[in-house]
matplotlib code that plots the C-alpha trace (Angstrom):
import matplotlib.pyplot as plt

x = [0.0, 1.4, 0.8, 0.6, 1.3, -1.0, -1.4, 2.3, 2.0, 5.1, 7.2, 6.7, 2.9, 3.2, 5.6, 3.2, 0.2, 2.2, 0.7, 2.1, 0.1, -2.3, -2.4, 0.3, -0.3, -3.1, -4.0, -7.0, -7.6, -10.9, -10.9, -10.3, -13.1, -15.8, -15.1, -16.6, -15.0, -14.3, -12.6, -10.4, -9.4, -8.8, -6.9, -4.5, -4.0, -3.4, -2.0, 1.1, -1.0, -3.4, -2.9, -4.3, -3.8, -1.9, -4.6, -7.2, -5.2, -5.3, -8.5, -6.7, -3.7, -6.1, -7.6, -4.2, -3.3, -6.6, -5.5, -2.1, -3.2, -6.2, -3.7, -1.3, -4.1, -6.3, -7.8, -5.7, -7.8, -7.8, -5.5, -4.9, -3.9, -4.4, -3.4, -5.0, -5.0, -6.5, -6.4, -9.7, -10.6, -10.0, -6.3, -6.6, -5.4, -7.8, -6.2, -7.4, -6.3, -8.6, -8.3, -9.1, -10.4, -11.4, -11.0, -13.0, -16.1, -15.6, -16.0, -14.3, -13.9, -13.3, -12.3, -13.2, -13.0, -16.0, -18.1, -21.0, -23.3, -22.2, -23.4, -26.5, -27.6, -26.5, -24.3, -22.6, -22.8, -19.0, -18.2, -20.6, -19.1, -15.6, -16.6, -18.2, -15.1, -12.9, -15.4, -15.0, -11.2, -11.3, -13.5, -11.4, -8.5, -10.4, -11.4, -15.0, -16.9, -20.1, -20.3, -18.8, -18.6, -17.7, -16.3, -16.6, -14.5, -16.5, -13.8, -16.0, -17.9, -19.3, -20.3, -23.5, -24.5, -23.8, -26.1, -28.9, -28.3, -28.2, -31.5, -33.1, -31.6, -29.0, -26.2, -26.0, -24.6, -23.2, -22.5, -24.1, -26.0, -25.3, -21.9, -23.3]
y = [0.0, 3.4, 6.3, 9.7, 12.9, 15.2, 17.5, 17.8, 16.3, 15.9, 12.8, 11.2, 11.2, 9.7, 7.0, 6.2, 5.7, 3.6, 0.2, -3.2, -6.1, -7.0, -10.8, -13.3, -16.0, -18.5, -16.3, -14.1, -11.7, -11.0, -7.5, -8.9, -11.4, -8.8, -7.3, -8.5, -11.4, -9.3, -6.6, -9.2, -10.9, -7.6, -6.0, -9.0, -9.2, -5.5, -4.4, -2.8, -0.8, 0.7, 4.3, 6.1, 9.6, 9.9, 12.1, 9.3, 7.0, 9.3, 7.8, 4.4, 6.1, 7.7, 4.2, 2.8, 5.7, 5.1, 1.5, 2.2, 4.1, 1.7, -1.2, 0.4, 1.4, -1.6, -3.4, -6.1, -9.1, -8.1, -9.6, -6.9, -7.1, -10.9, -12.4, -15.6, -17.8, -21.1, -23.3, -23.6, -26.9, -25.2, -24.8, -21.1, -19.7, -17.2, -14.6, -11.9, -9.3, -9.0, -5.6, -7.0, -10.3, -11.3, -15.0, -14.9, -13.4, -14.6, -11.0, -9.5, -5.7, -4.2, -0.6, 1.4, 4.9, 6.0, 9.0, 10.2, 9.3, 5.7, 5.5, 7.5, 5.3, 2.1, 1.1, -1.7, -4.7, -4.7, -4.5, -7.3, -9.6, -8.8, -9.5, -12.8, -13.9, -13.1, -15.0, -18.0, -17.7, -17.7, -20.7, -22.6, -21.9, -23.4, -20.1, -19.3, -16.3, -15.0, -11.4, -8.9, -5.3, -2.4, 0.9, 3.7, 6.8, 9.2, 11.2, 14.0, 14.7, 18.2, 18.9, 20.8, 18.3, 15.4, 16.9, 17.2, 13.6, 12.2, 13.8, 12.2, 8.7, 7.8, 5.6, 2.3, -0.6, -3.7, -5.7, -8.7, -11.1, -13.8, -14.5, -16.5]
z = [0.0, -1.0, 1.4, -0.3, 1.5, -0.4, 2.6, 3.4, 6.9, 8.9, 7.9, 11.4, 10.9, 7.4, 8.7, 11.6, 9.3, 6.7, 6.6, 6.0, 4.6, 7.4, 6.9, 6.4, 3.7, 4.6, 7.6, 8.1, 11.0, 12.8, 11.3, 7.8, 8.1, 8.7, 5.3, 2.0, 0.2, -2.9, -0.9, 0.8, -2.4, -4.3, -1.5, -1.2, -5.0, -5.5, -2.1, -3.7, -6.2, -3.6, -2.8, 0.2, 1.6, 4.9, 6.3, 5.5, 7.8, 10.8, 12.3, 12.5, 14.2, 16.7, 17.4, 18.1, 20.4, 22.3, 23.2, 24.7, 27.9, 28.3, 28.3, 30.7, 33.2, 32.9, 35.9, 37.6, 36.5, 32.9, 30.3, 27.7, 24.1, 24.0, 20.7, 19.7, 16.6, 15.6, 12.5, 10.7, 8.9, 5.6, 6.4, 7.0, 10.3, 11.9, 14.2, 16.5, 19.1, 22.1, 23.8, 27.3, 28.7, 32.2, 32.8, 36.0, 34.4, 30.8, 29.5, 26.5, 26.5, 23.1, 22.8, 19.7, 18.4, 16.3, 15.3, 17.4, 14.5, 14.6, 18.2, 17.6, 14.7, 16.5, 13.5, 15.2, 12.9, 12.2, 15.9, 16.7, 14.0, 15.2, 18.8, 17.9, 16.0, 19.0, 21.2, 18.8, 19.0, 22.8, 22.9, 20.4, 22.8, 25.8, 27.4, 28.3, 27.0, 28.6, 27.5, 25.1, 26.1, 23.8, 25.0, 22.4, 22.3, 20.2, 18.5, 17.0, 20.2, 20.7, 24.2, 23.3, 20.6, 23.0, 25.6, 23.0, 21.8, 25.3, 26.2, 23.2, 23.3, 25.9, 24.6, 26.2, 24.3, 25.8, 22.6, 21.1, 23.3, 20.8, 22.3, 25.2]

ax = plt.figure().add_subplot(projection="3d")
ax.plot(x, y, z, "-o")
ax.set_aspect("equal")
plt.show()
């Protein structure tokens, strides 16, 4: 993937958003599996031809930055940034990173950055699918899963707009119940 610097951002930012191929051969991550099959195939085939603006990759950098302090300041019983993989019957290895997992309660905590509108319109299918894949990975590795909880950092939050939205429809989303 080629990262263009159309907006003349500092070199350190461009380097930080530069992306390597996400999956190794015969390996699919949870985040890849929630994409469409055509997108997966075309991205793998043409990865070196794809161009993206550095500024367009900034939201991903913000998401990564959100994880670090959460990992460092997590609760004592939480395992953070847990990496799991399992071989599927098709010969493909499925991988996933779990932000936080509590073995005592069987709860996955997934931290996401998103827009206010994503939470207001409950546009969570991608998060649900990713959470269910991570639950499957944990179970395949002999670990119980009873609940999936998502924590959203709304990156475009406006204090006055947030007050208006909260009065209309409070945000409370604990993730898919299907993980049980």
